[in-house]
C-alpha positions in Angstrom: 0.0 0.0 0.0 1.3 3.4 -0.9 2.0 5.7 2.1 2.2 9.4 1.5 3.1 11.4 4.5 3.3 14.9 3.1 1.3 17.1 5.5 -0.9 18.4 2.7 -4.5 19.3 3.1 -6.4 16.2 4.3 -9.8 17.8 4.7 -12.3 18.7 2.1 -12.4 22.2 0.8 -15.2 24.4 2.2 -17.1 27.3 0.7 -16.8 26.2 -2.8 -20.0 28.0 -3.6 -21.3 31.4 -2.5 -24.9 30.1 -2.2 -25.3 28.0 1.0 -27.8 25.6 -0.7 -25.4 24.8 -3.5 -22.6 24.4 -0.9 -24.6 22.0 1.2 -25.7 19.9 -1.8 -22.1 19.8 -3.1 -20.7 18.7 0.3 -23.4 16.0 0.7 -22.8 14.7 -2.9 -19.0 14.6 -2.7 -18.6 13.5 0.9 -15.9 10.8 1.2 -17.3 7.4 0.1 -18.9 5.6 2.9 -18.2 2.1 1.7 -14.5 2.5 0.7 -11.8 4.9 1.8 -9.8 6.7 -0.8 -6.5 4.9 -1.0 -3.4 6.8 -2.2 -2.4 5.8 -5.7 0.6 6.8 -7.8 0.2 8.1 -11.4 1.2 5.4 -13.9 4.9 5.1 -14.3 5.8 7.6 -11.6 7.9 6.4 -8.7 6.8 7.4 -5.2 9.9 9.6 -4.6 9.2 11.6 -7.8 5.5 12.0 -7.0 6.3 13.3 -3.5 8.8 15.7 -4.9 6.2 17.0 -7.4 3.6 17.4 -4.6 6.1 19.3 -2.5 7.0 21.6 -5.4 3.3 22.3 -6.1 2.7 23.1 -2.4 5.6 25.5 -2.4 4.0 27.4 -5.3 0.3 27.4 -4.4 0.4 26.6 -0.7 -0.2 23.3 1.0 -3.9 24.2 1.7 -4.4 24.1 -2.1 -2.9 20.6 -2.6 -5.2 17.7 -1.9 -4.3 14.1 -1.2 -5.9 11.1 0.4 -9.5 11.6 1.8 -9.4 15.3 0.7 -9.7 14.0 -2.8 -13.4 13.1 -2.3 -14.4 16.2 -4.4 -12.4 14.7 -7.3 -13.8 11.2 -7.2 -17.0 10.3 -9.0 -19.6 9.9 -6.3 -21.6 7.5 -8.6 -18.6 5.4 -9.7 -20.0 1.9 -10.5 -16.6 0.5 -9.8 -16.3 1.7 -6.2 -15.8 -1.8 -4.9 -13.2 -2.8 -7.6 -9.8 -1.2 -6.9 -8.5 -2.3 -10.3 -11.3 -0.3 -12.2 -12.0 2.5 -9.7 -10.8 5.9 -11.0 -9.1 7.8 -8.3 -6.7 10.8 -8.7 -3.3 10.8 -7.1 -3.6 14.4 -6.1 -5.5 17.6 -6.9 -4.6 21.3 -6.9 -7.2 23.9 -6.3 
C-alpha cells in the first residue's frame, strides 16, 4: 500500500459555492465514500519519490492548503462510480490542486 506522509490538506475544501444551498448539496454529494476509503495511488509510471517531490513543489508554489491528497480527494472522485468496490477499475486521482 502506498503511504504518502506529506502534511498536505487532508480535509475537504469548504465554501466552494457562495450560495449555501449549493454548498450543502455539493458537500453531501461529494462527501468521502462511505463504503471504501480513498487509498493513495501513484500516477502510472511515476515512482513514489518523484511523486512526493512534485507534490512538495506544487505546495511550495500554491500553498499546502491548495494541494489535496488522500481523503481530501473526495471532491475529485465520481460519487456515482460503478466500480467503487473494484480497486482495479475504480478511477481515483493521485492528487489535486485547487
